[in-house]
PyMOL Python script that loads the backbone (N, CA, C, O; Angstrom):
from pymol import cmd

cmd.read_pdbstr("""\
ATOM      1  N   MET A   1     109.844  53.128  41.390  1.00  0.00           N
ATOM      2  CA  MET A   1     110.899  53.011  40.421  1.00  0.00           C
ATOM      3  C   MET A   1     111.170  54.354  39.735  1.00  0.00           C
ATOM      4  O   MET A   1     112.321  54.667  39.430  1.00  0.00           O
ATOM      5  N   THR A   2     110.148  55.133  39.494  1.00  0.00           N
ATOM      6  CA  THR A   2     110.362  56.439  38.877  1.00  0.00           C
ATOM      7  C   THR A   2     111.058  57.392  39.834  1.00  0.00           C
ATOM      8  O   THR A   2     111.741  58.319  39.399  1.00  0.00           O
ATOM      9  N   GLU A   3     110.892  57.172  41.138  1.00  0.00           N
ATOM     10  CA  GLU A   3     111.568  58.011  42.115  1.00  0.00           C
ATOM     11  C   GLU A   3     113.074  57.821  42.040  1.00  0.00           C
ATOM     12  O   GLU A   3     113.831  58.784  42.165  1.00  0.00           O
ATOM     13  N   VAL A   4     113.509  56.590  41.837  1.00  0.00           N
ATOM     14  CA  VAL A   4     114.942  56.305  41.723  1.00  0.00           C
ATOM     15  C   VAL A   4     115.489  56.948  40.454  1.00  0.00           C
ATOM     16  O   VAL A   4     116.587  57.504  40.457  1.00  0.00           O
ATOM     17  N   LYS A   5     114.735  56.873  39.390  1.00  0.00           N
ATOM     18  CA  LYS A   5     115.160  57.479  38.126  1.00  0.00           C
ATOM     19  C   LYS A   5     115.314  58.990  38.281  1.00  0.00           C
ATOM     20  O   LYS A   5     116.307  59.561  37.830  1.00  0.00           O
ATOM     21  N   GLU A   6     114.357  59.626  38.905  1.00  0.00           N
ATOM     22  CA  GLU A   6     114.433  61.069  39.131  1.00  0.00           C
ATOM     23  C   GLU A   6     115.577  61.427  40.070  1.00  0.00           C
ATOM     24  O   GLU A   6     116.220  62.463  39.898  1.00  0.00           O
ATOM     25  N   LEU A   7     115.837  60.581  41.061  1.00  0.00           N
ATOM     26  CA  LEU A   7     116.951  60.811  41.980  1.00  0.00           C
ATOM     27  C   LEU A   7     118.270  60.801  41.222  1.00  0.00           C
ATOM     28  O   LEU A   7     119.100  61.692  41.403  1.00  0.00           O
ATOM     29  N   ILE A   8     118.464  59.805  40.379  1.00  0.00           N
ATOM     30  CA  ILE A   8     119.705  59.701  39.602  1.00  0.00           C
ATOM     31  C   ILE A   8     119.865  60.911  38.689  1.00  0.00           C
ATOM     32  O   ILE A   8     120.941  61.505  38.625  1.00  0.00           O
ATOM     33  N   LEU A   9     118.808  61.276  37.988  1.00  0.00           N
ATOM     34  CA  LEU A   9     118.882  62.414  37.071  1.00  0.00           C
ATOM     35  C   LEU A   9     119.123  63.725  37.819  1.00  0.00           C
ATOM     36  O   LEU A   9     119.842  64.593  37.325  1.00  0.00           O
ATOM     37  N   THR A  10     118.534  63.875  38.992  1.00  0.00           N
ATOM     38  CA  THR A  10     118.729  65.082  39.791  1.00  0.00           C
ATOM     39  C   THR A  10     120.179  65.212  40.250  1.00  0.00           C
ATOM     40  O   THR A  10     120.712  66.319  40.317  1.00  0.00           O
ATOM     41  N   ILE A  11     120.809  64.103  40.562  1.00  0.00           N
ATOM     42  CA  ILE A  11     122.207  64.129  40.990  1.00  0.00           C
ATOM     43  C   ILE A  11     123.137  64.375  39.806  1.00  0.00           C
ATOM     44  O   ILE A  11     124.108  65.121  39.933  1.00  0.00           O
ATOM     45  N   VAL A  12     122.859  63.766  38.668  1.00  0.00           N
ATOM     46  CA  VAL A  12     123.796  63.760  37.545  1.00  0.00           C
ATOM     47  C   VAL A  12     123.715  65.027  36.688  1.00  0.00           C
ATOM     48  O   VAL A  12     124.744  65.500  36.207  1.00  0.00           O
ATOM     49  N   ARG A  13     122.547  65.571  36.491  1.00  0.00           N
ATOM     50  CA  ARG A  13     122.385  66.722  35.580  1.00  0.00           C
ATOM     51  C   ARG A  13     123.331  67.889  35.878  1.00  0.00           C
ATOM     52  O   ARG A  13     123.937  68.413  34.943  1.00  0.00           O
ATOM     53  N   PRO A  14     123.488  68.320  37.132  1.00  0.00           N
ATOM     54  CA  PRO A  14     124.393  69.460  37.380  1.00  0.00           C
ATOM     55  C   PRO A  14     125.869  69.136  37.153  1.00  0.00           C
ATOM     56  O   PRO A  14     126.685  70.052  37.054  1.00  0.00           O
ATOM     57  N   LEU A  15     126.224  67.873  37.071  1.00  0.00           N
ATOM     58  CA  LEU A  15     127.627  67.486  36.945  1.00  0.00           C
ATOM     59  C   LEU A  15     128.136  67.496  35.509  1.00  0.00           C
ATOM     60  O   LEU A  15     129.341  67.604  35.283  1.00  0.00           O
ATOM     61  N   VAL A  16     127.244  67.386  34.546  1.00  0.00           N
ATOM     62  CA  VAL A  16     127.667  67.200  33.160  1.00  0.00           C
ATOM     63  C   VAL A  16     127.536  68.485  32.338  1.00  0.00           C
ATOM     64  O   VAL A  16     126.831  69.418  32.722  1.00  0.00           O
ATOM     65  N   VAL A  17     128.231  68.506  31.201  1.00  0.00           N
ATOM     66  CA  VAL A  17     128.171  69.638  30.284  1.00  0.00           C
ATOM     67  C   VAL A  17     126.950  69.529  29.379  1.00  0.00           C
ATOM     68  O   VAL A  17     126.370  70.542  28.989  1.00  0.00           O
ATOM     69  N   HIS A  18     126.559  68.293  29.045  1.00  0.00           N
ATOM     70  CA  HIS A  18     125.431  68.046  28.140  1.00  0.00           C
ATOM     71  C   HIS A  18     124.286  67.341  28.888  1.00  0.00           C
ATOM     72  O   HIS A  18     124.057  66.150  28.678  1.00  0.00           O
ATOM     73  N   PRO A  19     123.571  68.063  29.752  1.00  0.00           N
ATOM     74  CA  PRO A  19     122.497  67.397  30.513  1.00  0.00           C
ATOM     75  C   PRO A  19     121.327  66.940  29.653  1.00  0.00           C
ATOM     76  O   PRO A  19     120.578  66.048  30.052  1.00  0.00           O
ATOM     77  N   ASP A  20     121.158  67.547  28.467  1.00  0.00           N
ATOM     78  CA  ASP A  20     120.056  67.164  27.589  1.00  0.00           C
ATOM     79  C   ASP A  20     120.315  65.844  26.866  1.00  0.00           C
ATOM     80  O   ASP A  20     119.395  65.277  26.279  1.00  0.00           O
ATOM     81  N   LYS A  21     121.544  65.350  26.900  1.00  0.00           N
ATOM     82  CA  LYS A  21     121.889  64.106  26.211  1.00  0.00           C
ATOM     83  C   LYS A  21     122.053  62.929  27.158  1.00  0.00           C
ATOM     84  O   LYS A  21     122.579  61.888  26.764  1.00  0.00           O
ATOM     85  N   ILE A  22     121.615  63.077  28.392  1.00  0.00           N
ATOM     86  CA  ILE A  22     121.670  61.977  29.355  1.00  0.00           C
ATOM     87  C   ILE A  22     120.543  60.998  29.042  1.00  0.00           C
ATOM     88  O   ILE A  22     119.405  61.403  28.802  1.00  0.00           O
ATOM     89  N   LYS A  23     120.867  59.722  29.047  1.00  0.00           N
ATOM     90  CA  LYS A  23     119.856  58.677  28.883  1.00  0.00           C
ATOM     91  C   LYS A  23     119.945  57.754  30.082  1.00  0.00           C
ATOM     92  O   LYS A  23     121.033  57.458  30.575  1.00  0.00           O
ATOM     93  N   LEU A  24     118.799  57.307  30.540  1.00  0.00           N
ATOM     94  CA  LEU A  24     118.746  56.395  31.673  1.00  0.00           C
ATOM     95  C   LEU A  24     117.773  55.277  31.342  1.00  0.00           C
ATOM     96  O   LEU A  24     116.561  55.485  31.287  1.00  0.00           O
ATOM     97  N   ASN A  25     118.317  54.094  31.125  1.00  0.00           N
ATOM     98  CA  ASN A  25     117.504  52.926  30.792  1.00  0.00           C
ATOM     99  C   ASN A  25     117.396  52.019  32.007  1.00  0.00           C
ATOM    100  O   ASN A  25     118.341  51.894  32.785  1.00  0.00           O
ATOM    101  N   VAL A  26     116.239  51.387  32.164  1.00  0.00           N
ATOM    102  CA  VAL A  26     116.002  50.505  33.303  1.00  0.00           C
ATOM    103  C   VAL A  26     115.737  49.091  32.803  1.00  0.00           C
ATOM    104  O   VAL A  26     114.918  48.875  31.909  1.00  0.00           O
ATOM    105  N   LYS A  27     116.442  48.138  33.393  1.00  0.00           N
ATOM    106  CA  LYS A  27     116.210  46.723  33.112  1.00  0.00           C
ATOM    107  C   LYS A  27     115.896  46.044  34.438  1.00  0.00           C
ATOM    108  O   LYS A  27     116.521  46.337  35.457  1.00  0.00           O
ATOM    109  N   GLU A  28     114.937  45.147  34.420  1.00  0.00           N
ATOM    110  CA  GLU A  28     114.542  44.450  35.632  1.00  0.00           C
ATOM    111  C   GLU A  28     114.943  42.979  35.528  1.00  0.00           C
ATOM    112  O   GLU A  28     114.634  42.308  34.543  1.00  0.00           O
ATOM    113  N   SER A  29     115.630  42.493  36.549  1.00  0.00           N
ATOM    114  CA  SER A  29     115.957  41.075  36.628  1.00  0.00           C
ATOM    115  C   SER A  29     115.305  40.510  37.889  1.00  0.00           C
ATOM    116  O   SER A  29     114.509  41.193  38.535  1.00  0.00           O
ATOM    117  N   ASP A  30     115.634  39.281  38.236  1.00  0.00           N
ATOM    118  CA  ASP A  30     115.020  38.661  39.404  1.00  0.00           C
ATOM    119  C   ASP A  30     115.408  39.356  40.709  1.00  0.00           C
ATOM    120  O   ASP A  30     114.597  39.445  41.630  1.00  0.00           O
ATOM    121  N   ASP A  31     116.642  39.845  40.788  1.00  0.00           N
ATOM    122  CA  ASP A  31     117.141  40.424  42.040  1.00  0.00           C
ATOM    123  C   ASP A  31     117.362  41.926  41.991  1.00  0.00           C
ATOM    124  O   ASP A  31     117.437  42.570  43.037  1.00  0.00           O
ATOM    125  N   PHE A  32     117.468  42.497  40.792  1.00  0.00           N
ATOM    126  CA  PHE A  32     117.878  43.890  40.671  1.00  0.00           C
ATOM    127  C   PHE A  32     116.989  44.682  39.712  1.00  0.00           C
ATOM    128  O   PHE A  32     116.328  44.134  38.830  1.00  0.00           O
ATOM    129  N   TYR A  33     117.007  45.993  39.931  1.00  0.00           N
ATOM    130  CA  TYR A  33     116.616  46.967  38.925  1.00  0.00           C
ATOM    131  C   TYR A  33     117.931  47.574  38.465  1.00  0.00           C
ATOM    132  O   TYR A  33     118.604  48.253  39.240  1.00  0.00           O
ATOM    133  N   GLU A  34     118.302  47.338  37.223  1.00  0.00           N
ATOM    134  CA  GLU A  34     119.571  47.850  36.705  1.00  0.00           C
ATOM    135  C   GLU A  34     119.323  49.120  35.929  1.00  0.00           C
ATOM    136  O   GLU A  34     118.575  49.128  34.952  1.00  0.00           O
ATOM    137  N   TYR A  35     119.951  50.193  36.366  1.00  0.00           N
ATOM    138  CA  TYR A  35     119.845  51.484  35.715  1.00  0.00           C
ATOM    139  C   TYR A  35     121.125  51.716  34.925  1.00  0.00           C
ATOM    140  O   TYR A  35     122.212  51.764  35.500  1.00  0.00           O
ATOM    141  N   ASP A  36     120.999  51.861  33.605  1.00  0.00           N
ATOM    142  CA  ASP A  36     122.134  52.155  32.746  1.00  0.00           C
ATOM    143  C   ASP A  36     122.138  53.649  32.457  1.00  0.00           C
ATOM    144  O   ASP A  36     121.296  54.154  31.715  1.00  0.00           O
ATOM    145  N   LEU A  37     123.098  54.347  33.052  1.00  0.00           N
ATOM    146  CA  LEU A  37     123.248  55.782  32.857  1.00  0.00           C
ATOM    147  C   LEU A  37     124.202  56.000  31.692  1.00  0.00           C
ATOM    148  O   LEU A  37     125.367  55.607  31.753  1.00  0.00           O
ATOM    149  N   ILE A  38     123.705  56.626  30.632  1.00  0.00           N
ATOM    150  CA  ILE A  38     124.502  56.851  29.434  1.00  0.00           C
ATOM    151  C   ILE A  38     124.712  58.352  29.269  1.00  0.00           C
ATOM    152  O   ILE A  38     123.756  59.118  29.150  1.00  0.00           O
ATOM    153  N   VAL A  39     125.983  58.757  29.266  1.00  0.00           N
ATOM    154  CA  VAL A  39     126.341  60.163  29.104  1.00  0.00           C
ATOM    155  C   VAL A  39     127.316  60.296  27.939  1.00  0.00           C
ATOM    156  O   VAL A  39     127.837  59.296  27.446  1.00  0.00           O
ATOM    157  N   GLN A  40     127.558  61.505  27.508  1.00  0.00           N
ATOM    158  CA  GLN A  40     128.491  61.774  26.424  1.00  0.00           C
ATOM    159  C   GLN A  40     129.923  61.413  26.857  1.00  0.00           C
ATOM    160  O   GLN A  40     130.245  61.485  28.043  1.00  0.00           O
ATOM    161  N   PRO A  41     130.766  61.033  25.913  1.00  0.00           N
ATOM    162  CA  PRO A  41     132.141  60.634  26.266  1.00  0.00           C
ATOM    163  C   PRO A  41     132.927  61.703  27.015  1.00  0.00           C
ATOM    164  O   PRO A  41     133.738  61.369  27.878  1.00  0.00           O
ATOM    165  N   ASP A  42     132.710  62.978  26.708  1.00  0.00           N
ATOM    166  CA  ASP A  42     133.448  64.017  27.426  1.00  0.00           C
ATOM    167  C   ASP A  42     132.878  64.293  28.822  1.00  0.00           C
ATOM    168  O   ASP A  42     133.502  65.006  29.608  1.00  0.00           O
ATOM    169  N   ASP A  43     131.712  63.742  29.140  1.00  0.00           N
ATOM    170  CA  ASP A  43     131.118  63.892  30.472  1.00  0.00           C
ATOM    171  C   ASP A  43     131.410  62.711  31.388  1.00  0.00           C
ATOM    172  O   ASP A  43     131.168  62.796  32.592  1.00  0.00           O
ATOM    173  N   ILE A  44     131.920  61.623  30.848  1.00  0.00           N
ATOM    174  CA  ILE A  44     132.100  60.414  31.652  1.00  0.00           C
ATOM    175  C   ILE A  44     133.082  60.655  32.794  1.00  0.00           C
ATOM    176  O   ILE A  44     132.897  60.129  33.891  1.00  0.00           O
ATOM    177  N   GLY A  45     134.115  61.439  32.549  1.00  0.00           N
ATOM    178  CA  GLY A  45     135.087  61.745  33.602  1.00  0.00           C
ATOM    179  C   GLY A  45     134.484  62.558  34.728  1.00  0.00           C
ATOM    180  O   GLY A  45     134.888  62.411  35.882  1.00  0.00           O
ATOM    181  N   ARG A  46     133.538  63.400  34.416  1.00  0.00           N
ATOM    182  CA  ARG A  46     132.868  64.203  35.444  1.00  0.00           C
ATOM    183  C   ARG A  46     131.997  63.330  36.343  1.00  0.00           C
ATOM    184  O   ARG A  46     131.862  63.598  37.537  1.00  0.00           O
ATOM    185  N   ILE A  47     131.412  62.297  35.770  1.00  0.00           N
ATOM    186  CA  ILE A  47     130.554  61.403  36.538  1.00  0.00           C
ATOM    187  C   ILE A  47     131.382  60.441  37.391  1.00  0.00           C
ATOM    188  O   ILE A  47     131.021  60.147  38.530  1.00  0.00           O
ATOM    189  N   ILE A  48     132.484  59.958  36.840  1.00  0.00           N
ATOM    190  CA  ILE A  48     133.314  59.014  37.580  1.00  0.00           C
ATOM    191  C   ILE A  48     134.152  59.735  38.628  1.00  0.00           C
ATOM    192  O   ILE A  48     134.259  59.264  39.760  1.00  0.00           O
ATOM    193  N   GLY A  49     134.747  60.867  38.271  1.00  0.00           N
ATOM    194  CA  GLY A  49     135.543  61.633  39.214  1.00  0.00           C
ATOM    195  C   GLY A  49     136.919  61.024  39.420  1.00  0.00           C
ATOM    196  O   GLY A  49     137.226  59.957  38.890  1.00  0.00           O
ATOM    197  N   LYS A  50     137.744  61.715  40.197  1.00  0.00           N
ATOM    198  CA  LYS A  50     139.094  61.224  40.477  1.00  0.00           C
ATOM    199  C   LYS A  50     139.017  59.979  41.338  1.00  0.00           C
ATOM    200  O   LYS A  50     138.389  59.970  42.396  1.00  0.00           O
ATOM    201  N   GLN A  51     139.659  58.943  40.868  1.00  0.00           N
ATOM    202  CA  GLN A  51     139.694  57.644  41.539  1.00  0.00           C
ATOM    203  C   GLN A  51     138.295  57.092  41.814  1.00  0.00           C
ATOM    204  O   GLN A  51     138.111  56.300  42.738  1.00  0.00           O
ATOM    205  N   GLY A  52     137.313  57.508  41.018  1.00  0.00           N
ATOM    206  CA  GLY A  52     135.958  56.987  41.132  1.00  0.00           C
ATOM    207  C   GLY A  52     135.163  57.493  42.313  1.00  0.00           C
ATOM    208  O   GLY A  52     134.151  56.899  42.684  1.00  0.00           O
ATOM    209  N   ARG A  53     135.606  58.574  42.901  1.00  0.00           N
ATOM    210  CA  ARG A  53     134.942  59.073  44.121  1.00  0.00           C
ATOM    211  C   ARG A  53     133.528  59.584  43.862  1.00  0.00           C
ATOM    212  O   ARG A  53     132.628  59.342  44.667  1.00  0.00           O
ATOM    213  N   VAL A  54     133.322  60.281  42.759  1.00  0.00           N
ATOM    214  CA  VAL A  54     131.987  60.815  42.456  1.00  0.00           C
ATOM    215  C   VAL A  54     131.027  59.663  42.161  1.00  0.00           C
ATOM    216  O   VAL A  54     129.899  59.643  42.653  1.00  0.00           O
ATOM    217  N   ALA A  55     131.485  58.706  41.354  1.00  0.00           N
ATOM    218  CA  ALA A  55     130.635  57.547  41.037  1.00  0.00           C
ATOM    219  C   ALA A  55     130.303  56.765  42.298  1.00  0.00           C
ATOM    220  O   ALA A  55     129.175  56.298  42.458  1.00  0.00           O
ATOM    221  N   LYS A  56     131.264  56.618  43.186  1.00  0.00           N
ATOM    222  CA  LYS A  56     131.024  55.894  44.436  1.00  0.00           C
ATOM    223  C   LYS A  56     129.995  56.622  45.299  1.00  0.00           C
ATOM    224  O   LYS A  56     129.136  55.990  45.914  1.00  0.00           O
ATOM    225  N   ALA A  57     130.084  57.941  45.343  1.00  0.00           N
ATOM    226  CA  ALA A  57     129.123  58.726  46.126  1.00  0.00           C
ATOM    227  C   ALA A  57     127.716  58.616  45.538  1.00  0.00           C
ATOM    228  O   ALA A  57     126.741  58.468  46.275  1.00  0.00           O
ATOM    229  N   ILE A  58     127.617  58.689  44.213  1.00  0.00           N
ATOM    230  CA  ILE A  58     126.304  58.556  43.560  1.00  0.00           C
ATOM    231  C   ILE A  58     125.718  57.181  43.858  1.00  0.00           C
ATOM    232  O   ILE A  58     124.543  57.063  44.206  1.00  0.00           O
ATOM    233  N   ARG A  59     126.541  56.143  43.719  1.00  0.00           N
ATOM    234  CA  ARG A  59     126.062  54.785  43.973  1.00  0.00           C
ATOM    235  C   ARG A  59     125.656  54.598  45.427  1.00  0.00           C
ATOM    236  O   ARG A  59     124.677  53.905  45.704  1.00  0.00           O
ATOM    237  N   THR A  60     126.381  55.198  46.359  1.00  0.00           N
ATOM    238  CA  THR A  60     126.024  55.086  47.774  1.00  0.00           C
ATOM    239  C   THR A  60     124.637  55.642  48.031  1.00  0.00           C
ATOM    240  O   THR A  60     123.847  55.046  48.763  1.00  0.00           O
ATOM    241  N   ILE A  61     124.341  56.782  47.431  1.00  0.00           N
ATOM    242  CA  ILE A  61     123.018  57.389  47.606  1.00  0.00           C
ATOM    243  C   ILE A  61     121.938  56.531  46.959  1.00  0.00           C
ATOM    244  O   ILE A  61     120.904  56.257  47.569  1.00  0.00           O
ATOM    245  N   VAL A  62     122.182  56.111  45.727  1.00  0.00           N
ATOM    246  CA  VAL A  62     121.173  55.345  44.980  1.00  0.00           C
ATOM    247  C   VAL A  62     120.942  53.980  45.620  1.00  0.00           C
ATOM    248  O   VAL A  62     119.802  53.522  45.700  1.00  0.00           O
ATOM    249  N   TYR A  63     122.010  53.324  46.078  1.00  0.00           N
ATOM    250  CA  TYR A  63     121.873  51.989  46.657  1.00  0.00           C
ATOM    251  C   TYR A  63     121.170  52.018  48.014  1.00  0.00           C
ATOM    252  O   TYR A  63     120.678  50.989  48.476  1.00  0.00           O
ATOM    253  N   SER A  64     121.120  53.176  48.649  1.00  0.00           N
ATOM    254  CA  SER A  64     120.455  53.257  49.948  1.00  0.00           C
ATOM    255  C   SER A  64     118.935  53.291  49.828  1.00  0.00           C
ATOM    256  O   SER A  64     118.239  53.158  50.835  1.00  0.00           O
ATOM    257  N   VAL A  65     118.415  53.464  48.637  1.00  0.00           N
ATOM    258  CA  VAL A  65     116.965  53.496  48.402  1.00  0.00           C
ATOM    259  C   VAL A  65     116.419  52.073  48.494  1.00  0.00           C
ATOM    260  O   VAL A  65     116.938  51.155  47.860  1.00  0.00           O
ATOM    261  N   ARG A  66     115.385  51.906  49.279  1.00  0.00           N
ATOM    262  CA  ARG A  66     114.737  50.604  49.425  1.00  0.00           C
ATOM    263  C   ARG A  66     113.508  50.560  48.531  1.00  0.00           C
ATOM    264  O   ARG A  66     112.724  51.507  48.478  1.00  0.00           O
ATOM    265  N   ILE A  67     113.357  49.452  47.837  1.00  0.00           N
ATOM    266  CA  ILE A  67     112.238  49.275  46.911  1.00  0.00           C
ATOM    267  C   ILE A  67     111.385  48.119  47.396  1.00  0.00           C
ATOM    268  O   ILE A  67     111.901  47.115  47.888  1.00  0.00           O
ATOM    269  N   LYS A  68     110.078  48.266  47.252  1.00  0.00           N
ATOM    270  CA  LYS A  68     109.174  47.189  47.645  1.00  0.00           C
ATOM    271  C   LYS A  68     109.468  45.937  46.834  1.00  0.00           C
ATOM    272  O   LYS A  68     109.827  46.022  45.660  1.00  0.00           O
ATOM    273  N   GLY A  69     109.322  44.807  47.443  1.00  0.00           N
ATOM    274  CA  GLY A  69     109.552  43.546  46.761  1.00  0.00           C
ATOM    275  C   GLY A  69     110.927  42.967  47.018  1.00  0.00           C
ATOM    276  O   GLY A  69     111.224  41.865  46.558  1.00  0.00           O
ATOM    277  N   GLY A  70     111.772  43.681  47.741  1.00  0.00           N
ATOM    278  CA  GLY A  70     113.077  43.150  48.096  1.00  0.00           C
ATOM    279  C   GLY A  70     114.139  43.233  47.023  1.00  0.00           C
ATOM    280  O   GLY A  70     115.249  42.738  47.219  1.00  0.00           O
ATOM    281  N   LYS A  71     113.829  43.844  45.899  1.00  0.00           N
ATOM    282  CA  LYS A  71     114.837  43.980  44.856  1.00  0.00           C
ATOM    283  C   LYS A  71     115.784  45.118  45.201  1.00  0.00           C
ATOM    284  O   LYS A  71     115.423  46.061  45.905  1.00  0.00           O
ATOM    285  N   ARG A  72     117.006  45.006  44.686  1.00  0.00           N
ATOM    286  CA  ARG A  72     118.002  46.033  44.928  1.00  0.00           C
ATOM    287  C   ARG A  72     118.260  46.808  43.644  1.00  0.00           C
ATOM    288  O   ARG A  72     117.859  46.392  42.557  1.00  0.00           O
ATOM    289  N   VAL A  73     118.930  47.931  43.788  1.00  0.00           N
ATOM    290  CA  VAL A  73     119.213  48.816  42.667  1.00  0.00           C
ATOM    291  C   VAL A  73     120.685  48.669  42.294  1.00  0.00           C
ATOM    292  O   VAL A  73     121.556  48.583  43.161  1.00  0.00           O
ATOM    293  N   ARG A  74     120.945  48.641  40.992  1.00  0.00           N
ATOM    294  CA  ARG A  74     122.329  48.616  40.490  1.00  0.00           C
ATOM    295  C   ARG A  74     122.445  49.714  39.454  1.00  0.00           C
ATOM    296  O   ARG A  74     121.572  49.865  38.598  1.00  0.00           O
ATOM    297  N   LEU A  75     123.547  50.497  39.532  1.00  0.00           N
ATOM    298  CA  LEU A  75     123.774  51.606  38.618  1.00  0.00           C
ATOM    299  C   LEU A  75     125.011  51.335  37.767  1.00  0.00           C
ATOM    300  O   LEU A  75     126.109  51.151  38.293  1.00  0.00           O
ATOM    301  N   ASN A  76     124.825  51.312  36.449  1.00  0.00           N
ATOM    302  CA  ASN A  76     125.929  51.143  35.503  1.00  0.00           C
ATOM    303  C   ASN A  76     126.138  52.482  34.790  1.00  0.00           C
ATOM    304  O   ASN A  76     125.186  53.084  34.292  1.00  0.00           O
ATOM    305  N   ILE A  77     127.378  52.935  34.746  1.00  0.00           N
ATOM    306  CA  ILE A  77     127.704  54.203  34.093  1.00  0.00           C
ATOM    307  C   ILE A  77     128.384  53.889  32.764  1.00  0.00           C
ATOM    308  O   ILE A  77     129.440  53.257  32.730  1.00  0.00           O
ATOM    309  N   LEU A  78     127.766  54.337  31.668  1.00  0.00           N
ATOM    310  CA  LEU A  78     128.254  54.042  30.329  1.00  0.00           C
ATOM    311  C   LEU A  78     128.430  55.333  29.542  1.00  0.00           C
ATOM    312  O   LEU A  78     127.817  56.352  29.862  1.00  0.00           O
ATOM    313  N   ASP A  79     129.273  55.287  28.509  1.00  0.00           N
ATOM    314  CA  ASP A  79     129.376  56.457  27.640  1.00  0.00           C
ATOM    315  C   ASP A  79     128.717  56.154  26.299  1.00  0.00           C
ATOM    316  O   ASP A  79     128.741  55.023  25.815  1.00  0.00           O
ATOM    317  N   ALA A  80     128.132  57.186  25.719  1.00  0.00           N
ATOM    318  CA  ALA A  80     127.458  57.029  24.422  1.00  0.00           C
ATOM    319  C   ALA A  80     128.526  56.921  23.351  1.00  0.00           C
ATOM    320  O   ALA A  80     129.464  57.717  23.303  1.00  0.00           O
ATOM    321  N   LYS A  81     128.371  55.931  22.500  1.00  0.00           N
ATOM    322  CA  LYS A  81     129.382  55.731  21.450  1.00  0.00           C
ATOM    323  C   LYS A  81     128.821  56.031  20.100  1.00  0.00           C
ATOM    324  O   LYS A  81     129.528  55.917  19.098  1.00  0.00           O
TER     325      LYS A  81
END
""", "prot")
cmd.dss("prot")
cmd.show_as("cartoon", "prot")
cmd.util.cbc("prot")
cmd.orient("prot")
Protein backbone atom coordinates (compact mmCIF):
# COMPACT_ATOMS: atom_id res chain seq x y z
CA MET A 1 0.00 0.00 0.00
CA THR A 2 2.86 2.41 0.68
CA GLU A 3 4.24 1.63 -2.77
CA VAL A 4 1.06 2.93 -4.38
CA LYS A 5 1.22 6.07 -2.25
CA GLU A 6 4.83 6.71 -3.28
CA LEU A 7 3.94 6.04 -6.92
CA ILE A 8 1.16 8.64 -6.85
CA LEU A 9 3.36 11.22 -5.12
CA THR A 10 6.24 10.57 -7.53
CA ILE A 11 3.96 11.22 -10.50
CA VAL A 12 2.18 14.26 -9.06
CA ARG A 13 4.98 16.25 -7.39
CA PRO A 14 6.68 17.45 -10.62
CA LEU A 15 3.32 18.58 -12.05
CA VAL A 16 2.30 21.04 -9.34
CA VAL A 17 3.54 24.45 -8.20
CA HIS A 18 3.11 23.63 -4.49
CA PRO A 19 4.49 20.08 -4.04
CA ASP A 20 4.90 20.61 -0.29
CA LYS A 21 1.13 21.08 0.14
CA ILE A 22 0.07 17.80 -1.45
CA LYS A 23 -1.93 15.53 0.84
CA LEU A 24 -2.75 11.92 0.13
CA ASN A 25 -5.26 10.16 2.37
CA VAL A 26 -6.06 6.45 2.15
CA LYS A 27 -9.41 4.87 2.99
CA GLU A 28 -10.00 1.14 2.85
CA SER A 29 -13.36 -0.38 1.95
CA ASP A 30 -14.39 -3.95 1.16
CA ASP A 31 -13.41 -3.72 -2.52
CA PHE A 32 -11.11 -0.71 -2.83
CA TYR A 33 -8.23 1.26 -1.44
CA GLU A 34 -9.39 4.83 -2.06
CA TYR A 35 -6.64 7.40 -2.36
CA ASP A 36 -7.80 11.01 -1.95
CA LEU A 37 -5.25 13.30 -3.60
CA ILE A 38 -5.65 16.84 -2.27
CA VAL A 39 -3.82 19.67 -4.01
CA GLN A 40 -4.05 23.46 -3.93
CA PRO A 41 -6.84 25.03 -6.02
CA ASP A 42 -4.39 26.60 -8.48
CA ASP A 43 -2.74 23.18 -9.03
CA ILE A 44 -5.93 21.24 -9.74
CA GLY A 45 -5.88 22.21 -13.42
CA ARG A 46 -2.34 20.91 -13.78
CA ILE A 47 -3.35 17.54 -12.37
CA ILE A 48 -6.53 17.20 -14.42
CA GLY A 49 -5.08 18.59 -17.66
CA LYS A 50 -6.92 19.49 -20.85
CA GLN A 51 -10.03 17.37 -21.20
CA GLY A 52 -8.83 15.27 -18.25
CA ARG A 53 -5.96 13.68 -20.14
CA VAL A 54 -3.37 14.02 -17.37
CA ALA A 55 -5.76 12.67 -14.73
CA LYS A 56 -6.67 9.77 -17.02
CA ALA A 57 -2.99 8.94 -17.56
CA ILE A 58 -2.26 9.05 -13.82
CA ARG A 59 -5.25 6.81 -13.10
CA THR A 60 -4.22 4.35 -15.83
CA ILE A 61 -0.82 3.92 -14.20
CA VAL A 62 -2.17 3.70 -10.65
CA TYR A 63 -5.02 1.33 -11.55
CA SER A 64 -2.59 -1.08 -13.20
CA VAL A 65 -0.98 -1.84 -9.82
CA ARG A 66 -2.12 -5.17 -8.39
CA ILE A 67 -2.52 -5.48 -4.64
CA LYS A 68 -2.63 -8.67 -2.63
CA GLY A 69 -6.08 -9.62 -1.44
CA GLY A 70 -7.89 -8.77 -4.67
CA LYS A 71 -8.70 -5.20 -3.75
CA ARG A 72 -8.50 -2.51 -6.39
CA VAL A 73 -7.20 1.04 -6.24
CA ARG A 74 -9.34 4.15 -6.75
CA LEU A 75 -7.89 7.66 -7.08
CA ASN A 76 -9.97 10.74 -6.22
CA ILE A 77 -8.54 14.16 -7.11
CA LEU A 78 -9.70 16.95 -4.79
CA ASP A 79 -8.74 20.56 -4.19
CA ALA A 80 -7.96 21.96 -0.76
CA LYS A 81 -10.60 24.42 0.33
